[in-house]
C-alpha positions in Angstrom: 9.2 15.9 17.3 6.0 14.1 16.8 4.0 15.3 13.8 1.3 12.6 13.8 -1.3 12.3 16.6 -3.5 9.4 15.6 -4.6 7.0 12.9 -7.8 8.3 11.2 -8.6 6.1 8.3 -7.4 2.8 7.0 -8.1 1.9 3.4 -9.4 -1.6 2.3 -9.5 -2.3 -1.4 -12.9 -3.6 -2.7 -14.1 -4.5 -6.2 -17.8 -3.6 -5.6 -18.3 -0.6 -3.3 -22.1 -1.0 -3.0 -21.6 -4.7 -1.9 -18.9 -3.7 0.6 -20.9 -0.8 2.0 -23.8 -3.2 2.6 -21.5 -5.8 4.3 -19.7 -3.3 6.5 -22.9 -1.4 7.6 -25.5 -4.2 7.7 -23.4 -7.3 8.6 -20.8 -5.7 10.8 -22.9 -2.9 12.1 -20.5 0.0 11.1 -21.8 3.5 10.5 -21.6 5.4 7.3 -19.5 8.5 7.7 -18.9 9.6 4.1 -20.0 8.6 0.6 -19.0 11.1 -2.1 -18.0 10.7 -5.7 -14.2 10.5 -6.3 -13.6 10.1 -10.0 -9.8 10.2 -9.5 -10.1 6.7 -7.8 -12.6 5.5 -10.3 -15.4 5.3 -7.8 -16.5 6.9 -4.5 -14.8 8.0 -1.3 -16.7 5.7 1.2 -15.8 5.8 4.9 -17.4 3.7 7.6 -16.6 3.6 11.4 -17.4 1.4 14.3 -20.2 2.8 16.5 -17.8 3.5 19.5 -15.3 5.3 17.4 -11.5 4.6 16.7 -10.0 4.6 13.3 -12.4 4.6 10.3 -12.3 2.4 7.3 -12.2 3.7 3.7 -13.8 1.3 1.2 -11.7 2.2 -1.9 -11.9 0.9 -5.4 -9.1 -1.7 -5.9 -8.3 -5.4 -6.2 -7.6 -7.8 -3.4 -7.7 -9.8 -1.5 -5.3 -8.4 1.1 -4.5 -9.2 4.7 -5.6 -5.8 6.1 -3.9 -6.3 9.5 -6.9 -4.5 11.0 -7.8 -5.7 14.4 -11.4 -5.1 15.5 -12.5 -5.2 19.1 -15.5 -6.8 20.6 -16.7 -7.3 24.1 -17.8 -10.8 23.3 -15.7 -12.7 20.6 -17.8 -15.8 20.8 -21.1 -13.9 20.1 -19.4 -11.9 17.2 -18.0 -15.2 15.8 -21.5 -16.8 15.9 -23.2 -13.7 14.4 -20.7 -13.8 11.5 -21.2 -17.4 10.9 -25.0 -17.0 11.0 -24.6 -14.4 8.3 -22.5 -17.0 6.2 -19.3 -15.0 6.6 -16.2 -16.9 6.1 -14.6 -17.1 9.6 -11.7 -19.0 11.1 -12.0 -21.1 14.3 -12.6 -19.1 17.5 -9.2 -19.4 19.3 -9.0 -19.2 23.1 -6.1 -20.0 25.3 -5.9 -19.4 29.1 -4.8 -15.8 29.8 -5.2 -14.7 26.1 -8.4 -13.0 24.9 -10.5 -15.1 22.4 -9.8 -14.2 18.8 -10.7 -15.1 15.2 -10.3 -13.9 11.6 -12.9 -13.4 8.9 -13.0 -12.3 5.2 -15.2 -9.6 3.8 -16.9 -10.2 0.4 -13.6 -9.4 -1.5 -11.7 -12.0 0.6 -9.9 -9.2 2.6 -8.8 -10.6 6.0 -9.7 -8.8 9.2 -9.0 -9.9 12.7 -11.3 -9.8 15.8 -10.2 -9.8 19.4 -12.1 -9.6 22.7 -11.6 -6.5 24.8 
C-alpha cells in the first residue's frame, strides 16, 4: 500500500529569513508561495518554488549550514553557474564529463549546500 504520492516541500534552515527570501527569489528566481507568521517556529512559514513547479522549499528558522541534498534542474548549467558567479554566490567548479550532464554546487547565504544539474 502506497500512502505517499509526492514530495511537496523540503525545509532549509536559515538564520535570517528576510535575507534567505531575497536570495531565493531575487538571485535564484524562485516564486514566493507562502509567507505567514509561525510563532511556534520562532519566525515565519516561508515557502518558495521554482517557476516550473516540482517540490517547494520552506525557508525555516534554524541553524546550519547543512548539505541539503537538494538537486535543482536547469536547461543550461554553464549559464546558471555564470549567473551565480556574477551574483557573488559561492559555487564549486562546473563539472562536465562525456556522457554526464554538467553539474555544480553552490551555497546559500547561510552556507547550506545545494546541487545543480543540467536537464
